[in-house]
C-alpha positions in Angstrom: -42.9 4.8 92.2 -44.9 7.9 92.6 -44.6 9.1 96.1 -48.1 10.7 96.0 -49.6 7.3 95.6 -52.2 6.2 97.9 -51.6 2.4 97.1 -50.5 0.0 99.9 -46.9 -0.7 100.1 -45.3 -4.2 100.9 -41.7 -5.1 101.5 -40.7 -8.5 99.9 -37.5 -10.3 101.0 -36.1 -12.6 98.4 -34.2 -15.8 98.9 -30.9 -13.9 99.1 -32.2 -11.6 102.0 -32.6 -8.6 99.6 -35.6 -6.3 100.4 -37.6 -4.5 97.9 -40.6 -2.4 98.3 -43.6 -2.8 96.0 -46.9 -0.8 95.6 -49.9 -3.3 95.6 -51.4 -2.9 92.1 -54.2 -5.3 92.6 -55.2 -8.2 94.7 -57.4 -10.9 93.0 -58.7 -14.5 93.3 -58.6 -17.2 90.6 -59.7 -20.8 91.2 -59.7 -20.5 95.0 -56.2 -19.0 95.2 -55.3 -15.3 96.0 -52.8 -13.4 94.0 -51.0 -10.0 94.3 -50.0 -7.8 91.5 -47.1 -5.8 92.7 -45.2 -2.8 91.1 -42.1 -1.0 91.6 -39.8 1.1 89.4 -38.3 -2.0 87.7 -41.6 -3.5 86.7 -44.5 -5.7 87.8 -44.4 -8.9 89.7 -47.2 -11.5 90.3 -47.1 -13.4 93.5 -49.3 -15.9 95.1 -50.8 -15.0 98.6 -50.7 -18.0 101.0 -52.0 -18.3 104.5 -50.2 -20.2 107.2 -51.0 -20.1 111.0 -53.3 -17.0 110.4 -50.5 -15.1 108.7 -50.4 -14.2 105.0 -47.2 -14.7 103.0 -46.2 -13.7 99.3 -44.8 -16.6 97.3 -43.3 -16.3 94.0 -44.5 -18.2 91.0 -42.0 -20.3 89.1 -44.2 -21.5 86.2 -44.1 -19.0 83.3 -47.2 -20.4 81.6 -49.2 -20.2 84.8 -48.1 -16.6 85.3 -49.1 -15.7 81.7 -52.5 -17.4 82.0 -53.1 -15.6 85.3 -52.2 -12.2 83.9 -54.3 -12.8 80.7 -57.4 -13.8 82.7 -56.8 -10.7 85.1 -56.6 -8.5 82.0 -59.8 -9.8 80.6 -61.6 -9.2 83.9 -60.2 -5.7 84.1 -61.2 -4.8 80.6 -64.8 -6.3 81.3 -65.2 -4.2 84.4 -62.8 -1.2 84.4 -62.2 0.6 87.7 -64.0 3.9 88.2 -61.6 7.0 87.8 
């Protein structure tokens, strides 16, 4: 990760208690659900944002087809309306 980055950072703890820090690449909604595209030195991860008791949690996606469809739809949206540089 670029230390000069201005992106938000989140720490994710996996089911084994291992912590990893990610940059928030993007937050987006699809079919009334919210998702976070996170990036670290090893790659990019897509997680679902869930809300419980007023708190937000990141939850991993287990369905590879769902992940692929979400990422494809996200890429189409980005291509249709690119961010300003």
